[in-house]
N, C-alpha and C positions, 0 to 999 in steps of 0.2 A: 503493500499500499504506499502510496505517496505521503511524503511528509514535508512541512515547510519550515524553512529557517528564515525567521523574520528579523530584519536588522534594524535596531533601534538607532535613532539619531540623538546625539548628545549636544548640549549647549550649557556652557557655565556649570558643568558638573551635574546637570539634571537630564532627564530624558525629555525631548521636545514633545509637546502635546500632539504634534503632526503623526507621530508614531502610532497613536491609538487608532488612527484610521487604518492603518495596516493590520491591526489586531482585529478590527471589524471584518475586513476582508478574509483574514484566516478563519474566523469563525464561521463566515458565510459558506466557505468551502467544505466544512464539515471534517476537514483533515486534521491530524495532530500537528502541532506547531510548537517550535522552541523559539526563544528570543535571544539574539545575539547583541549584548550590550558591548560595543567597542569603542575605544578612545581612552585617552587619559581621564581618569576619574571614574571609569566604568565600574570599578568594583563597588563604590559606595552607591552609585546610581542604580545598580542592578536591583536594590531593595524596592525600588519604585514599580518593578515589573513582575514580582513574584505572585500578585493577586489576580492575574488576568487569565488564568486557565492554561498557561503554557505547560508543556511536558517538563521543560526545564529551562533555566535562564543561564545562558553561557557568558562568561565575561572575559574580555581580552583588554588589559589595562597595562599601558606601557607609555613611557615618555615620548617614544618614537612617533606615537599616534596623537601627540598633543595638538597638532595642527591638521586640519582636514585636508590632506593631500591625497586624492583618489588613488594614486600610484602606490601609496603606503597601505591603504585600507584593503584594496581589492585582493591582493594575494592572500591575506589572512581570511577573508570572508569565503573565497573560493575553496580554500583548504579545508576550513571547518565544514563547509557544506559537503564535500567529497568525503571527508574522513567520518563525518557524522551520520552518513546515509540519508542526507537531505537532497531531494531532487527539485525542489521548488524554492528559489530565493526571492524574498519579498521586501520592498522598501517603499516608502512614501515617495511620490514624485515631487519632492521638495528640491532645492538646489543641490542638497547633499545626494539625494537619491539619483537625480539626473546625472550627476557627475560620476558616482561610484558605480551604479548598476551596469552601465554598458561595459565597463572594464572587468567586472565580475563575469558577465556573460561572455566576453572573449576568452577568459581564462577557462571557463568551463566548457566552451564550445556549445553554449546554450542558445536556444531561441529566446528572443527578447520581446515581450510585451509591454510597451510603455504607456503611461498615463491612462490606465484603464478606468472606466466609470462603473462597470459592473462585471460580476463573475457569475457563471452558471455551471452546473455539474450535469454533464450528459453522458451517459454510458460509462461512467467511471472515470471520465476526462474532464478537464476544466475547459470552458469556453470564456473568452475574454471579449468584452465590449469596449471600444475605445472611440472618442470622437475624432473626426477629420474634417478638413475643410472648415476650420474655425468653428467647429461644433454644429455645422449645417447638416452633417451626415455622420453616421456611425459605421464602423467596420468591426465585423466579428471575426475573431481569430482564434485558432487552435495551435498550440506548439507541440511538435511532434518529436522534439530532440529528447535525449534522456534527461537533461537538465533543463529547467526553465527559469528565467529571470523576469520578474515582474514589478513594475512601479505602479502605484494606485493613487488616483487623484484624491487629494484630502477633501476637496469639495463635494465629492460624490459618496464618501463613506463616513457616516457620523462617528464621532470619536467614541471608542469602546469605554465602558465603565468596568470597574473591577467585578469579577464574577465569584470571588471568594477562593478559599483554598490558599495554598502556599507552595509555589513551584520551588523545586530544589535549585540551588545556585551551584554552578560548576565553572572551574577556570577553563579557559581554552588556551591555545598555544599560537604565539605569535609566529607567523610564517616567515621563512627566510626573506631577506630584503630582495625586492626586485630590482634589476639593474635600471629599469625604467624610472624608478624613484630618485635614482642618483642624478638623473638629468632634469629633475624638477626641484627648483628652490622656493621654499616658502618665504615671502618678502614681507608681507603685511596683510592684515584684515581690516579692510576699510569698513567697519561696522558703525551704522549711524545708532547712537544711543537715544533712546526716547522713553519718556514715562508712559506713553500710550501703549495700548496693546499692539503685538505683532499682527501684521496685516493677515497672515495665514491662520491666526488663531483667534482673531477678534470676533465677538458675537455682533457688534455693530460697527459698520464702516460708513464714513462721510467721504465721499469721493467728489473730486472737482475737476473741471475741464478747462480748456484754454480760455474760455470766455471770462474767467475770473482775473486773468492777467496778473498784474503786480499785486493785486488784493487777494491772492489766493489764500494765504495764511490768515489774513485780517478777517475774511469772511468765514472760512471754515473752522478755525480753531475754537472760536466760542461755542459753536454748535457741538463739535467733537467733545469738547470738555464737559458740556452739560450732559451728554449722552453717554460719556465714558467710552467714546469710540476711537477706533484707529482712523487715520486720515489715509485716503488713497487719492489717485489721479489718473487721468487719462494719459495716453502716451503723447498726445498733442500738447498738453500742459507740461509734461516732462521735457518734451524736445524744445519747447519755447523757453525753458528755463524758469518757469513759474513754480515747479515743484522738483524735489530731488528724484533721480532715477529710481531709487529703491522704493518709492511710493506707487510706482506704475502698476496698474491693474489692467489685464488684458492678455491677448494671446501670446504676446512677447514679454509680458510681465508676470505679475502674481495671479494665479487663478484662485478665487476666494468664493466662499458660500456662507456668508454670515446670516444671523437671523433677520437682520435688517441692513439694507444697503440704500444710502441715500445718495443719489447721483444729482449733483448741482452743476448746471451748465455743461452738461455732457450730452452730446448729440446722440451717441449710441452707435457709433461705427461698429461694424461687424467684428472687428479685432477686439474692441472693448467688451462687447457682449459675450464673446467667448470666454472671458475671465471673470464674469460675475453673474450670468443669468441663471446660475444654480442657486442664488440667494433666496431665502425663504420668503422675504417680503422686500419688494423694491419700491422705493419712493423717488420720483424724478421731479425736479424743478427746472424748467426751460422755458424761455420766452417764445420759442418756435413750437407752435402746436403740431407741427408735422414732423418733429425730431423723431427718429426710429426708437428712441429710448422709450417712448411712451407705448411701444408695441409690446414691450416685455414688463412695463411697471404695473405694479398693483395699484398704486396711488399715483396720480400726476397732477401737478400744478403749473399751468401755463401762466407765467409771472416773470417779471424782472427779478433776478436772483439777488441783485443789490438792494432791493427793497424787501422781498419775501423772506430772505434768511434772517436778516436782523429782527424783523417782526416775529418770526418763529422763535428765535432765541428769547426775545423779551417775553413771550407767552410761556416758554418752558421755565424761565426764571420764576414766574409767578407760581408755578406748581412744584418747584424744587424743594 
């Protein structure tokens, strides 16, 4: 019977919540799964994963893995998959997963299904559904290789909650250094520090478009603060320099699915919709009544955003 090796993603000594979407995927397959917590600090972070129903939690903790360099992580993940009898390797389709998973697949000679939105079990084999053409169509795929590597869309798999019990924790072995890793030098991590929630994990996102211009932060920040929301942006707003690139939501940015997505001054280009139309509730504010964003919005307001948003902030303050 197939079994799954689920690779957890670490950040600041803790397992990222995005990993919980991979756990939901594993549960939906009905197959036994184990969790690999890999990276510097993995030993202490492993305790966060013992209550999710895994057969076991494997840890690989080494200073060599202190920086996320895919060429350092991939050999160990591949070796543990082969040595542990796992034939399916799963990660969330975050920046980490998209960077590491293809290299793991290459080392295993595995078929690779990326960015999947659902999984089905048919005749004892798994079928994967993934969006194509910016989410306007879906492809159904089956992998026929002995090993499979899969990355799952966080926006399509709800975060798993603890299921009780306590998985055993076992140490794993760091693989021999790959010559490819010697040709990669970690220089720096340009991480934006913010008190706001991470875009990929936020329950509420307030997102702005190019129409905000230089008043991007001035208009959005008060509303985001009142809602406890993360701030996002369209690619046009980022390209114009009104918002930093790490805030970009869309096909070439972050794919999100919060409980509430507020799109302000965003027309709704297909590339942007691909990154947020999985949101549970979408609210749009735009002065153009024909803007495509209204086709996916649950609530729409045709108004001047420079008037409507401050009024909305004032009303929310009355009820804060």
